[in-house]
C-alpha positions as CSV (number, residue, x, y, z in Angstrom):
1,M,69.0,136.5,17.2
2,T,69.5,137.9,13.7
3,R,72.8,139.0,12.3
4,T,71.8,142.6,12.3
5,A,70.7,142.4,15.9
6,L,74.0,140.8,16.9
7,K,75.9,143.6,15.1
8,K,73.8,146.3,16.8
9,Q,74.4,144.6,20.2
10,R,78.1,144.4,19.6
11,Q,78.4,148.0,18.4
12,D,76.4,149.2,21.5
13,F,78.8,147.2,23.6
14,L,81.8,148.7,21.7
15,L,80.5,152.2,22.2
16,E,80.0,151.7,25.9
17,Q,83.4,150.1,26.5
18,I,85.3,152.8,24.7
19,K,83.3,155.5,26.4
20,Q,84.2,154.0,29.8
21,N,87.9,153.3,28.8
22,P,89.3,154.9,25.6
23,F,92.5,152.8,26.1
24,W,91.0,149.5,24.9
25,K,92.9,148.2,22.0
26,D,91.3,146.6,18.9
27,E,92.7,143.2,19.9
28,E,91.2,143.4,23.4
29,L,87.8,144.5,22.0
30,A,87.8,141.7,19.5
31,K,88.5,139.2,22.3
32,A,85.7,140.6,24.5
33,C,83.3,140.5,21.6
34,H,84.4,137.1,20.3
35,V,85.0,138.5,16.8
36,S,88.0,139.3,14.6
37,V,90.1,142.4,14.8
38,S,89.0,143.3,11.3
39,T,85.3,143.2,12.5
40,I,86.1,145.6,15.3
41,R,87.9,147.9,12.9
42,F,84.9,147.9,10.5
43,D,82.6,148.6,13.5
44,R,84.8,151.5,14.7
45,A,84.8,152.9,11.2
46,E,81.0,152.7,10.9
47,L,80.6,154.3,14.3
48,G,83.1,157.0,13.7
49,I,85.4,155.9,16.6
50,A,89.0,156.8,16.2
51,E,91.8,154.3,16.3
52,Y,93.7,153.6,19.6
53,R,96.5,156.2,19.2
54,E,94.0,159.0,18.4
55,R,91.8,158.0,21.4
56,V,94.7,158.0,23.8
57,K,96.0,161.4,22.5
58,S,92.5,162.9,22.7
59,A,92.1,161.6,26.3
60,A,95.4,163.0,27.3
61,E,94.6,166.4,25.8
62,E,91.3,166.5,27.7
63,V,93.0,165.8,31.0
64,M,95.6,168.5,30.4
65,N,92.9,171.0,29.4
66,A,90.7,170.1,32.4
67,Q,93.6,170.5,34.8
68,N,94.7,174.0,33.6
69,T,98.1,173.4,35.1
70,G,100.1,175.3,32.6
71,E,103.1,174.5,30.4
72,V,106.5,173.9,31.8
73,L,109.0,176.1,29.9
74,D,112.2,175.1,31.7
75,I,113.1,172.6,34.4
76,N,116.3,171.6,36.2
77,L,115.2,168.6,38.1
78,Y,115.7,168.9,41.9
79,R,116.7,172.5,41.5
80,D,114.2,174.9,39.8
81,G,111.6,175.3,37.1
82,I,109.5,177.8,35.1
83,S,106.0,177.3,33.9
84,V,103.4,179.5,32.2
85,L,99.6,179.4,32.4
86,K,97.3,181.4,30.1
87,T,94.1,182.1,32.2
88,D,90.7,182.2,30.7
89,S,87.0,182.8,31.7
90,S,86.5,179.2,32.7
91,M,88.8,179.8,35.6
92,T,87.0,182.8,37.0
93,F,84.3,183.5,39.6
94,E,80.9,183.7,38.0
95,G,80.2,187.3,36.8
96,T,83.8,188.5,37.3
97,D,87.2,188.2,35.5
98,I,89.0,187.2,38.8
99,V,90.7,183.8,38.6
100,K,89.8,181.4,41.4
101,G,92.5,180.5,43.9
102,Q,92.1,176.8,43.2
103,H,93.5,177.2,39.7
104,I,96.4,179.2,40.9
105,Y,97.1,176.7,43.7
106,A,96.9,173.8,41.3
107,F,99.3,175.6,38.9
108,A,101.8,176.1,41.7
109,E,101.5,172.6,43.1
110,D,101.9,171.0,39.7
111,L,105.2,172.9,39.1
112,A,106.4,172.0,42.6
113,L,105.7,168.3,41.9
114,S,107.3,168.5,38.4
115,V,110.6,169.9,39.7
116,I,111.1,166.9,42.0
117,D,110.1,164.4,39.3
118,A,108.3,162.0,41.7
119,K,105.9,159.3,40.4
120,A,103.8,160.1,43.5
121,A,104.1,162.7,46.2
122,L,101.9,164.1,48.9
123,V,101.8,167.7,50.1
124,K,102.6,167.4,53.8
125,V,102.4,171.1,54.5
126,A,101.7,174.1,52.2
127,N,102.2,177.6,53.4
128,V,100.6,179.9,50.7
129,K,99.9,183.5,50.3
130,Y,97.7,185.1,47.6
131,S,99.0,188.7,47.4
132,H,97.1,190.1,44.4
133,E,94.3,189.0,42.2
134,A,94.8,187.5,38.8
135,H,92.4,188.2,35.9
136,S,91.1,186.2,32.9
137,G,93.4,186.5,29.9
138,E,96.5,187.1,31.9
139,R,99.6,184.9,31.5
140,L,100.8,183.6,34.9
141,I,104.5,182.9,35.2
142,A,105.5,180.5,37.9
143,K,109.1,180.0,39.1
144,S,110.0,177.3,41.6
145,D,113.2,176.4,43.4
146,V,114.0,173.4,45.6
147,M,115.0,174.9,49.0
148,R,115.7,171.7,51.0
149,V,116.0,168.0,50.5
150,E,115.9,165.5,53.4
151,E,115.6,161.8,52.5
152,N,112.1,161.6,50.8
153,E,111.0,165.1,51.8
154,Y,111.4,168.1,49.6
155,V,110.7,171.8,50.3
156,V,109.8,173.7,47.2
157,R,109.1,177.4,46.9
158,V,106.9,178.7,44.1
159,V,106.3,182.3,43.2
160,I,103.7,183.2,40.6
161,K,103.5,186.6,38.9
162,A,101.1,188.3,36.4
163,N,102.4,191.4,34.6
164,M,105.4,191.5,36.8
165,T,103.2,191.6,40.0
166,E,103.4,188.8,42.4
167,V,99.9,187.1,42.8
168,F,100.9,184.0,44.8
169,R,103.8,182.5,46.7
170,G,103.9,179.2,48.4
171,K,106.2,176.8,50.1
172,F,105.3,173.2,49.7
173,S,106.7,170.4,51.9
174,L,106.4,167.3,49.7
175,I,106.7,163.7,50.8
176,V,107.7,161.4,48.0
177,T,105.8,158.1,48.3
178,C,107.3,156.2,45.4
């Protein structure tokens, strides 16, 4: 195989590996390709692939944007928290400006999980009520408070408002698994 063909094969492999897992470090890629770290860096530069830190940052931003779970403004662990979510048209039912319930629920559940600071927790029971519709472009404000704690189970209430009008309230029974 010619040198150019080997380089093309290595670069195709590099692209595929980073596409599947952006958390590969240059040292790991060099080892997998049986080349030096410098060669990997030259290949990345030629292919326009960002360095490790930028790839990790970009991947984290994509996840946060995909989840649409809002921004925590204030949190008192195991007591209460406040979060805000700016809604947009990607969250609405097609042809309307009404925000889908799944986004509102995810926003509430995320705050409930954040306030108990668990590495992993499952929603044992969720008692929720959607009391008013939310619209694209509105800022949703969620407030949570921990109502009860028993061993590894927390009960957290979350109320979400838009323009001072309650749109959602829920009580989450969360079981901390680790």
